[in-house]
Each structure stands twice: as C-alpha cells, then as structure tokens.
C-alpha positions as CSV (number, residue, x, y, z in Angstrom):
1,M,-35.3,-1.0,34.7
2,D,-37.5,0.3,32.1
3,F,-37.0,3.5,29.9
4,L,-39.3,5.6,32.1
5,Q,-37.1,4.8,35.4
6,E,-33.8,5.0,33.3
7,R,-34.8,8.7,32.5
8,V,-35.9,9.3,36.0
9,A,-32.3,8.1,37.4
10,A,-30.4,10.0,34.5
11,T,-32.1,13.3,35.4
12,F,-31.4,12.6,39.2
13,E,-27.8,12.0,38.5
14,Q,-27.5,15.0,36.2
15,E,-28.8,17.2,39.2
16,S,-28.0,15.4,42.5
17,G,-24.4,17.0,42.8
18,R,-25.5,20.5,43.1
19,V,-28.6,19.1,45.5
20,L,-26.1,17.4,47.8
21,A,-23.8,20.4,48.3
22,A,-27.1,22.7,48.8
23,L,-28.0,19.8,51.3
24,V,-24.8,19.7,53.1
25,A,-24.6,23.8,53.4
26,R,-27.4,23.3,55.6
27,L,-27.3,20.0,57.5
28,R,-23.7,20.2,58.2
29,D,-24.0,16.5,57.9
30,V,-22.7,14.5,54.8
31,E,-24.4,11.3,56.0
32,L,-27.7,12.9,56.7
33,A,-27.7,14.7,53.4
34,E,-26.8,11.7,51.6
35,D,-29.5,9.8,53.2
36,S,-32.0,12.6,52.5
37,L,-31.3,12.9,48.6
38,Q,-31.7,8.8,48.4
39,D,-35.1,9.1,50.2
40,A,-35.8,11.6,47.6
41,L,-34.8,9.3,44.5
42,V,-36.9,6.6,46.1
43,T,-39.6,9.2,45.9
44,A,-39.0,10.3,42.3
45,L,-39.0,6.7,41.1
46,E,-42.4,6.5,42.2
47,R,-43.9,9.5,41.3
48,W,-42.1,10.8,38.1
49,P,-43.1,8.1,35.9
50,R,-46.8,8.5,36.6
51,D,-46.4,12.5,37.1
52,G,-44.0,13.2,34.5
53,I,-40.4,14.9,35.2
54,P,-40.7,18.3,36.8
55,H,-40.0,21.4,34.9
56,N,-37.4,22.3,37.0
57,P,-36.3,18.9,38.8
58,G,-33.3,20.4,40.5
59,A,-35.8,22.5,42.8
60,W,-38.1,19.7,42.9
61,I,-35.2,17.2,44.3
62,T,-34.1,20.4,46.5
63,T,-37.5,20.4,48.2
64,T,-38.3,16.6,48.5
65,A,-34.8,15.8,50.1
66,R,-35.1,19.0,52.5
67,N,-38.5,17.6,53.5
68,C,-36.9,13.9,54.2
69,A,-34.3,15.3,55.8
70,I,-37.0,17.3,58.3
71,D,-38.6,13.8,58.5
72,R,-35.5,12.3,59.5
73,L,-34.2,15.0,62.3
74,R,-37.6,14.7,64.1
75,R,-37.2,10.8,64.1
76,D,-33.7,11.6,65.9
77,R,-34.1,11.1,69.5
78,T,-30.1,11.0,70.1
79,L,-29.8,13.0,73.6
80,E,-26.5,14.1,73.0
81,R,-27.5,15.3,69.5
82,K,-30.7,17.0,70.6
83,K,-30.0,20.7,70.7
84,A,-28.1,20.7,66.9
85,V,-31.1,18.5,65.6
86,L,-33.4,21.4,66.8
87,T,-31.6,24.0,65.4
88,T,-30.9,22.4,62.2
89,L,-34.8,21.6,62.1
90,A,-35.9,24.9,62.5
91,E,-33.9,26.2,59.8
92,L,-34.8,23.6,57.5
93,E,-38.4,24.4,58.1
94,Q,-37.8,28.2,57.6
95,D,-36.4,27.1,54.2
96,D,-39.4,25.3,53.5
97,R,-41.4,28.3,53.6
98,E,-39.1,29.9,50.8
99,T,-38.5,29.0,47.2
100,T,-34.9,27.5,47.0
101,S,-33.4,26.4,43.9
102,P,-29.8,25.2,43.3
103,D,-29.3,28.0,40.6
104,D,-29.2,30.5,43.4
105,I,-26.3,29.2,45.0
106,P,-23.8,28.4,42.0
107,D,-20.6,27.9,44.2
108,E,-21.9,25.6,46.8
109,R,-19.8,22.6,44.9
110,L,-16.7,24.7,45.6
111,K,-17.6,25.1,49.3
112,L,-18.4,21.1,49.5
113,I,-14.7,20.7,47.9
114,F,-13.1,23.0,50.5
115,T,-15.0,21.6,53.4
116,C,-13.8,17.9,52.2
117,C,-10.2,19.1,51.6
118,H,-10.2,20.3,55.2
119,P,-6.4,19.6,56.6
120,A,-8.1,17.6,59.9
121,L,-8.7,15.0,57.3
122,A,-6.3,12.7,56.0
123,K,-5.5,13.2,52.1
124,D,-6.4,10.0,50.7
125,A,-9.8,10.5,52.8
126,Q,-10.0,14.2,51.5
127,V,-9.6,12.8,47.7
128,A,-12.4,9.8,48.0
129,L,-14.8,12.0,49.8
130,T,-14.8,14.7,47.1
131,L,-14.9,11.8,44.5
132,Q,-18.2,10.9,45.9
133,T,-19.9,13.6,47.2
134,V,-19.0,15.8,44.4
135,G,-17.9,13.8,41.7
136,G,-20.8,11.5,42.4
137,L,-18.5,8.2,42.2
138,T,-20.0,5.4,43.9
139,T,-17.8,3.6,46.7
140,P,-17.0,0.6,44.5
141,E,-15.8,3.2,41.6
142,I,-13.5,5.0,44.1
143,A,-12.2,1.6,45.8
144,S,-11.5,0.6,42.1
145,A,-9.6,3.9,41.5
146,F,-7.4,3.6,44.5
147,L,-6.7,-0.4,44.2
148,I,-7.9,-0.9,47.7
149,P,-10.8,-3.4,49.1
150,L,-14.2,-2.0,48.8
151,P,-15.0,-2.4,52.8
152,T,-11.7,-0.5,53.6
153,M,-12.8,2.4,51.2
154,A,-16.1,2.2,52.8
155,Q,-14.9,2.5,56.5
156,R,-12.7,5.4,55.0
157,L,-15.5,7.4,53.8
158,V,-18.0,6.7,56.8
159,R,-15.0,7.9,59.2
160,A,-14.6,11.1,56.9
161,K,-18.2,12.0,56.9
162,R,-18.7,11.5,60.8
163,K,-15.5,13.6,61.3
164,I,-16.7,16.6,59.5
165,R,-20.0,16.3,61.4
166,D,-18.6,15.6,65.0
167,A,-15.8,18.3,64.4
168,G,-18.1,20.8,63.4
169,I,-15.8,21.5,60.2
170,P,-17.4,24.5,58.5
171,Y,-18.8,24.1,55.2
172,E,-17.1,27.3,53.7
173,I,-14.7,28.8,51.4
174,P,-11.8,29.4,54.0
175,S,-10.2,32.8,54.8
176,T,-7.5,34.1,53.2
177,E,-5.0,33.0,55.4
178,T,-5.8,29.5,55.4
179,I,-7.1,29.2,51.8
180,A,-3.2,28.2,50.5
181,E,-2.8,25.3,53.2
182,R,-5.8,23.4,51.2
183,L,-5.1,24.7,47.6
184,D,-2.8,21.7,46.8
185,A,-5.3,19.5,47.9
186,V,-8.3,20.9,46.3
187,L,-6.4,21.1,43.0
188,S,-5.5,17.4,43.6
189,V,-9.4,16.7,43.8
190,L,-10.2,18.5,40.9
191,Y,-7.6,16.7,38.6
192,L,-8.6,13.1,39.9
193,I,-12.4,14.3,39.7
194,F,-11.4,15.0,35.8
195,N,-9.4,11.9,35.4
196,A,-12.4,9.7,36.7
197,G,-14.6,11.0,33.7
198,Y,-11.8,11.4,31.1
199,I,-11.2,7.5,31.2
200,A,-14.0,6.2,33.4
201,P,-12.5,3.5,36.1
202,S,-15.3,1.1,35.5
203,G,-18.8,1.0,33.6
204,D,-19.6,0.7,29.9
205,E,-18.7,4.1,28.8
206,L,-14.7,5.5,28.3
207,I,-15.8,9.2,29.1
208,R,-18.0,10.5,31.7
209,H,-18.6,13.9,30.4
210,D,-20.5,15.0,33.6
211,L,-17.4,14.7,35.2
212,C,-15.2,16.2,33.0
213,A,-17.6,19.1,32.6
214,E,-18.0,19.7,36.4
215,A,-14.1,19.5,37.2
216,I,-13.6,21.9,34.1
217,R,-16.4,24.2,35.8
218,L,-15.1,24.1,39.5
219,A,-11.8,24.8,38.0
220,R,-12.7,28.1,36.2
221,I,-14.5,28.9,39.5
222,L,-11.7,28.5,41.7
223,A,-9.2,30.4,39.3
224,G,-11.7,33.3,39.3
225,L,-12.1,33.2,43.1
226,L,-8.5,33.5,43.3
227,R,-8.0,36.2,40.8
228,D,-10.9,38.4,41.8
229,D,-10.3,38.5,45.7
230,P,-8.2,41.4,46.5
231,A,-6.6,39.8,49.5
232,L,-5.7,36.9,46.9
233,S,-3.9,36.8,43.7
234,E,-3.9,34.4,40.4
235,D,-2.4,31.1,41.2
236,A,-0.5,29.6,38.1
237,E,-0.9,25.9,39.0
238,S,-4.8,26.5,39.1
239,L,-4.7,28.0,35.9
240,G,-2.3,25.3,34.4
241,L,-5.0,22.6,35.7
242,L,-7.6,24.4,33.9
243,A,-5.8,24.5,30.7
244,L,-4.6,21.0,31.1
245,M,-8.2,19.8,31.6
246,L,-9.4,22.0,28.4
247,L,-7.0,20.6,26.3
248,H,-7.4,17.1,27.2
249,H,-11.1,17.3,27.1
250,S,-11.1,19.2,23.5
251,R,-10.3,15.6,21.8
252,R,-13.5,14.0,23.4
253,D,-15.4,13.7,20.2
254,A,-12.5,11.8,18.4
255,R,-11.6,9.6,20.9
256,V,-14.4,6.7,20.6
257,T,-16.2,5.6,17.6
258,A,-20.2,6.0,16.7
259,E,-20.5,2.5,18.2
260,G,-18.5,3.6,21.3
261,E,-15.1,1.8,20.7
262,M,-12.0,3.6,21.9
263,I,-9.5,5.1,19.3
264,L,-6.1,5.8,20.1
265,L,-4.7,9.0,19.7
266,E,-2.5,8.7,16.8
267,E,-5.4,7.2,15.0
268,Q,-8.0,10.1,16.0
269,D,-9.6,12.3,13.2
270,R,-8.2,15.5,14.3
271,S,-10.5,17.5,12.4
272,L,-12.9,16.6,15.1
273,W,-10.9,18.1,18.2
274,H,-12.5,21.3,19.6
275,A,-10.5,24.0,18.0
276,A,-11.8,27.0,20.3
277,E,-11.1,24.7,23.4
278,I,-7.5,24.2,22.3
279,E,-6.9,27.9,21.7
280,K,-8.6,28.4,25.2
281,G,-6.5,26.0,26.8
282,L,-3.3,27.5,25.1
283,A,-4.1,31.0,26.2
284,I,-4.8,30.0,29.7
285,L,-1.4,28.3,29.7
286,D,0.7,30.9,28.2
287,H,-0.9,33.2,30.7
288,A,0.2,30.8,33.7
289,M,3.6,30.4,32.6
290,S,4.2,34.1,32.3
291,L,3.3,34.0,36.2
292,R,6.7,32.3,36.7
293,Q,5.3,30.0,39.1
294,P,6.1,26.5,37.6
295,G,4.5,23.4,38.5
296,I,3.4,19.9,37.8
297,Y,-0.2,20.9,36.2
298,Q,1.5,23.4,33.6
299,I,4.2,21.1,32.9
300,Q,1.4,18.3,32.4
301,A,-0.4,21.1,30.3
302,A,2.5,21.8,28.1
303,I,2.8,18.2,27.1
304,A,-1.1,18.2,26.3
305,A,-0.3,21.2,24.5
306,L,2.4,19.8,22.2
307,H,-0.6,17.2,21.3
308,A,-2.8,19.7,20.5
309,Q,-0.8,21.8,18.1
310,A,0.5,18.8,15.9
311,K,-1.5,19.0,12.8
312,R,-0.6,15.1,11.8
313,P,0.3,12.3,14.3
314,E,4.1,12.4,12.9
315,D,4.2,16.0,13.7
316,T,4.5,15.5,17.3
317,D,7.3,16.7,19.0
318,W,8.1,13.6,20.9
319,K,11.5,14.6,22.1
320,Q,10.4,17.9,23.8
321,I,7.6,15.7,25.4
322,V,10.3,13.4,26.9
323,A,11.7,16.3,28.3
324,L,8.9,17.6,29.6
325,Y,8.2,14.0,31.0
326,D,11.7,14.3,32.6
327,A,10.8,17.8,34.2
328,L,7.9,16.5,35.7
329,Y,9.4,13.4,37.2
330,D,11.9,15.5,38.6
331,R,8.8,17.0,40.6
332,L,6.7,14.1,40.9
333,P,8.9,10.8,40.9
334,T,6.0,8.5,40.9
335,S,5.5,5.2,38.9
336,I,2.8,6.4,36.6
337,I,5.0,9.4,35.5
338,A,7.7,7.1,34.8
339,L,5.6,4.8,32.5
340,N,4.3,7.9,30.4
341,R,7.6,8.9,29.9
342,A,8.5,5.6,29.0
343,V,5.9,5.6,26.3
344,A,7.0,9.1,25.0
345,V,10.8,7.2,24.6
346,A,9.4,4.6,22.8
347,M,7.7,7.2,20.5
348,A,10.6,9.2,20.5
349,E,13.3,6.5,19.7
350,G,12.0,3.6,19.0
351,P,9.8,0.3,21.0
352,Q,13.2,-1.3,22.4
353,A,14.0,1.8,24.2
354,G,10.5,2.1,25.8
355,L,10.5,-1.5,26.7
356,T,13.7,-1.6,28.5
357,L,12.8,1.4,30.5
358,L,9.5,-0.6,31.2
359,D,11.3,-3.3,32.5
360,A,13.4,-1.6,34.7
361,L,10.3,0.5,36.5
362,E,8.7,-3.1,37.0
363,A,11.9,-4.6,38.8
364,Q,11.8,-1.0,40.9
365,D,8.2,-1.1,41.7
366,S,6.6,-4.6,40.6
367,E,4.2,-4.5,43.5
368,S,2.0,-1.4,42.4
369,L,2.2,-2.0,38.6
370,Q,1.1,-5.6,38.8
371,D,-2.7,-4.6,39.0
372,Y,-2.1,-1.4,37.2
373,Y,-3.7,-2.4,33.7
374,L,-2.0,0.6,31.7
375,Y,1.5,-0.9,32.3
376,H,0.5,-4.3,31.0
377,A,-1.3,-2.6,27.9
378,A,1.8,-0.6,27.2
379,R,4.3,-3.3,27.6
380,A,1.8,-5.4,25.4
381,D,1.9,-2.7,22.7
382,L,5.7,-2.3,22.8
383,L,6.2,-6.2,22.5
384,R,3.6,-6.6,19.5
385,R,5.5,-3.8,17.7
386,L,8.6,-5.8,18.4
387,G,7.1,-9.0,17.0
388,S,7.7,-10.9,20.4
389,L,3.9,-12.0,20.1
390,D,3.9,-14.7,22.7
391,V,4.8,-12.4,25.2
392,A,2.8,-9.6,24.1
393,L,-0.1,-12.0,24.3
394,A,0.5,-12.9,28.1
395,A,0.9,-9.0,28.6
396,Y,-2.4,-8.5,27.0
397,R,-4.1,-10.7,29.0
398,R,-3.2,-9.3,32.0
399,A,-4.4,-6.3,31.0
400,L,-7.8,-7.2,30.4
401,E,-7.7,-9.1,33.7
402,T,-6.9,-6.0,35.3
403,C,-9.1,-3.4,33.3
404,E,-12.5,-2.8,34.6
405,N,-13.7,-0.3,32.1
406,R,-15.6,-2.1,29.2
407,T,-14.9,0.2,26.6
408,E,-11.4,-0.5,27.2
409,Q,-12.0,-4.1,27.7
410,S,-13.1,-4.4,24.2
411,F,-10.3,-2.7,22.8
412,L,-7.7,-5.0,24.4
413,S,-9.7,-8.0,23.6
414,Q,-9.4,-6.9,20.1
415,R,-5.8,-6.2,20.3
416,L,-5.5,-9.8,22.0
417,A,-7.5,-11.3,19.1
418,E,-5.1,-9.9,16.6
419,V,-2.2,-11.0,18.2
420,E,-3.5,-14.5,18.2
421,C,-4.0,-14.2,14.7
422,Q,-0.5,-13.3,13.8
423,I,0.7,-16.1,15.8
424,E,-1.3,-18.7,14.2
425,A,-0.3,-17.1,11.0
426,N,3.5,-17.2,11.7
427,N,2.8,-20.9,12.7
428,P,0.6,-22.8,10.4
429,K,-0.8,-26.2,11.3
430,I,1.3,-28.9,9.3
431,G,-1.4,-31.1,7.5
432,S,-1.3,-34.8,7.5
433,G,-1.2,-37.3,4.8
C-alpha cells in the first residue's frame, strides 16, 4: 500500500466508527451497514488518491455508504423482507435529499452500544459485537482477545448481527425502566474497548489511542446521561470506570520510547504523565466514592490512583494496593485479578512471595493460564529477579510464543536475550590447550 492509500485508510478508520453507528440507526441491519461501509471504502480508495481527501471526510463517507446501501437494497429480491426493504429504501432516499453529517448525531455510538448489549444477546456476543462495531477491532483481533478460534468468533458475530435484525431489536438508549439491566454489560464493554486500546491485543503499536479516546468519550456520555436524566441518578460505577480510564491513559506518553519500545511502569518518566487528567480522574473517583455504592471499577480506579499519586516508584504504597486487590478479588475472583495481586505482593514482600502465589494459581487454573502471556511474563520476571535464570528463560520463551503484540514481543525478546547473556556469563566455556 502506497502513501496515499495509507492516508485514505487511516482517515477512513478514524471516521468509520461514527458513520457505522449512523448507518445502523437507519438500516437497522448491522451486516448491511458494514457491507455498505466497506463499499464506501473501496470507492474512497479509487477516488481519494485521484481527487484528494474531502474537506469533510465523515460526511462524504456517510453519503457514499448510504448510496451503496440504497444500491444493495434495490438488488434485494428476498420476498419475506420486501416490505421492510421498501420502507428502509424510502427512508434512505429521503435522507439522500438532506444534508447529513455524523456531527449532527453525537450520541449514535452510545445507542449502538446499548443495542449490542441487549439482554436477548449472550454476554460474550454483546462484548464481541461492540468491540467490532464500535471499537473497530477486526474479527481476528477479537478472537485473539477472547482466546478462541477465529471461525468460532466469526460465527458468533454473524449470529449476533442477524439476531438484532431478525428480532427487531431497537436501536436506542433504552427506557429508564430497562436501562439498569443493561448497564453492567455496557460498562464491561467500555472497559474492554479501553483495554483493547491500552494494550492492543495484536499489531505493531502497544497503544491504540483511538480506542482509548473513544472509550473515554463514551464513558463521559454515559455518566452525563445518568446524571442529567431526571428519571435516573448518578451511577458510582460509571464514574469509577471513567476515573480508571483517565488515570491509566494519563501515562500514555511515558509508556513507549520515541522508537516505540515499551517502558515498564517503574521505569517511566513521571514528568510525562498528564497531570490535568490525573487531577480530573482523582476528582471523579472522590465523587464516585462519596455516593457510597462500592464496586469493581472504583476499586481498580483506587489502585490506579495510588500509582498516579506516587512521585517516585519507591513511593508507591504497595501494601495498600495489595489490600485493594484483596477487596477486588472478593468481588471478582478471576485468575487475572489473582495474577495482578501476586505481582503487587511481589513488590510489597519480595519476588519469592509473589512467585509462591503464582505457582499456587497455576496449580488451581493451569488450563486458562497456559496461553496467557502476561502470566508467563510475570513468572519469568520474578524468576529472573530470584536468579533462577534457566527457568526464567523457559518462561520468557513461553510468554513470547503466546504474545501477539509486536511491541511487547520486542520487549520480551530483549529480556530473553539479557537472561541468555547472564547465563553465558555465569557459565563461561572452558578453553582447551
């Protein structure tokens, strides 16, 4: 792909999320909206390198995708869908006589999230569908994040999209009476979109800033919706999630070198952390906690706050972080939380204490951890710090095998090479003669 095509693809990726949400709103068919958006991309790749990128790319993509949808609907001869097709076609042709810009409908992606999180869909389908339609992740990226085979994930997504269409699931923010039943799912999805940007599951870049920014934007909209609707009330966990995202994302400029290499938390230049975002995140967390509705996102935000408030790595209150992980594990007893707690214990009490917990965790849940690279990376680091270099080497190799992000692969390769050098230095070859 040449430079112009790369610019077209990058611009299209930046605008396509909002356009897709607008198309789904009109078409009420996620598959048709995605196909029409893909048709618009093909047209953009043909025209933009020749004619230049439009002044308002979002409006151009919206209009072009809508016209592509009209063409597809006109070719649809499926008898049982004919009435719905004619209705949708009439609506789209009316739209075509009006000027429409994604800027006119700023909340459309939040509506799409609530649609994807409808209780008629299974939880894993809710998350996967939102990651694709709102977060922009590809099917292979989502399959990798879920640690399941690509064909299984592809089938799951297709079934979810068709269920939305065939069951007539409405594209809307639900009524006051039903919003609570979807709120937990919506928060989970926003959290996973942010995580997919904070550490990209695959690709060349460690951070996908677009996903992080989108998750934060949607979390703000959600918190504002709950606060401003007279029939609703502020939700502490929604605020806690927003605070958590802001506190984590405040470190973005210190997490990689100018060359794109990963920098561990304890080695980051803390002067590069965004103080205004930290201050905002702390204020939101304080307000959330004042509502006295404790939950998992507020606890995680409190952990992030302790990191953010430490001026130097050695100032970090690791004992308090361990206590917070204890509280978090009581509410969410997962292997990932147990892994993070073990790392915190290692920082508070020494690497052997952390390694003991990791070994116990592996004995308890070895199947799900075998392909989880962060478990192997954490274990390798503790073994390296304890001087068990041969075992650390094997753990680093396993982490490298299971990691799919190239920035993290580069970091793990560097660590592996350092351990190999230490082993060679400790075991010099005996010369002959």
